[in-house]
N, C-alpha and C positions, 0 to 999 in steps of 0.2 A: 108793394111797389119794388122793394129791394129784390124779392124773389124773381120778379119779372125781368129785372136788369141782369141778374145772375144767369137766368135761363138764356137770355139773348147772347151773353158772353160765351156760354156753353155752345149755343147753336152756331155761332160764328166758326167754331172749330169742327163740330160734328158735321155741319153742312159741307165741309171740305172732304168728308170721308173718314174722319177720325172716329175711332171707337172709344167711348168713355170707359175708363176704369175707375169705378167708384168705391171699391172695397179692396182691402189688402189681398183678399183671396183672388179677386179678378186680376190684380197685378201679378200675383204669384203664378197664376194659371197662364198668363199671357207672355210676360217678358222673358223668363228664362228658357221657355220652349219655342220661342219664335224663330223662324228660319228666314234667312235673307236679312234685309235691313228693316229696322223699325225706328221711326221717329217718335219720340215721346215728347209731347207738348205739355209743359207745366204751365197751365193757364193761370191767370190772376186777374184780380179786379183793378189793379193799378193802372194809372194813365199810360205807362209805357207799353202795357199789354194791349190796350185799346188803340193807342196811336201808332205803335210800331210793330209789336210782335205778331198780333193776329193779322193785320194787313200785310205784313212782310211774308208771313206764311202763305197767305192767299196768292201773292205774286210768285213766290218760289215754286208753288205747286203747278204753275203754268209751264215750268221747265220740262223738257223732254225726259230728263233723268230724275226719277223720284224714288223715295223709299218704297219698299214692297208693302209696308203697312204703316199706318199712323194711329197712334193711341194718345189719349189725353187724360191727365189728372188735373184737378182744380185745387190749387193751393188755397188754404183758408176756408174751403168749403168741404172738400172730401179729404180731411186732414190725414186720416189713417192710410188711405190709398196713396196720397202724396208722399207721406213718410216712407211707406214701403217702396214706392218707386225709387225714391232717392237712395235707398239702400243698394240698389243695383248700379248706381252711378259711382263706381269705385273711386273713393278718395275725394269726391267733389263736395264742396260746401253747398248747403241749401241755397237755392236761387229761384226766384219767381218774379216775372215769367222767365222761362228758359226752354231750351230745346236740348234733348239728349238723343244721340244716335246710337243705336244698338245694332250689332251684326251677329247673327246666329246666337242670340240670347246674351251676348257680351257687350258691355259698354265700350264705345270707341271714342266718342268726342262729345263735347258740350258747348253750347252757346249760352253764356251766363247773362244775368240781368245787366251787369255792367257793360256788356257788349251790345245790349239792346237799348238801354236807356240813353236818350239823347241822340239816337240814330233814326234815320228815316226808314219807312217801310222798304224802300228800294235798297237801302244799305243792308237791312236785315235779310231781305230776299237774296242779295248777293252772297252773304255769309252762308245761308242755307244751301244755295245752289253749289257753292264750293264744296260743302260737305257731301251733297248728293253726287257731284261729279267724282269726288275722291272715293267714296265708299259704296255708292249704289249703282254705278255704271255696269258692273258685271251681273247684276241681278237679272234673273230671267223673266220675272213678272213685274209689272208696273201697276200697282194699285192706285186708286184715286182717280 
């Protein structure tokens, strides 16, 4: 039963067009070499992921300005991949759920759990749209 629930949580993000990074090698192949903007979704089993983070992401991706690429790691499930992804978030403490925005393979900004927990999906979407508007506007391609 637990595996089915975890798969549903994964599917909520991958159905939005996110690519799962399940190993450290996949993270290392993807993050530092990505061009344009990449949103890294640090997925989680917690209530704020289900009630705010994933629904907020869904709403944010309806915005006309989006990252070129979306990838996801799953904290507590794909531990090594998540730990490796966090190494790319310069100076940021571990946080899940969270969103990290990368540009041309470099970390630029993060939305931490404390910015998600206790907020509505609409508030999370607004935070993500602000990031998209600030960093993704000049991107030439719009994935998702």
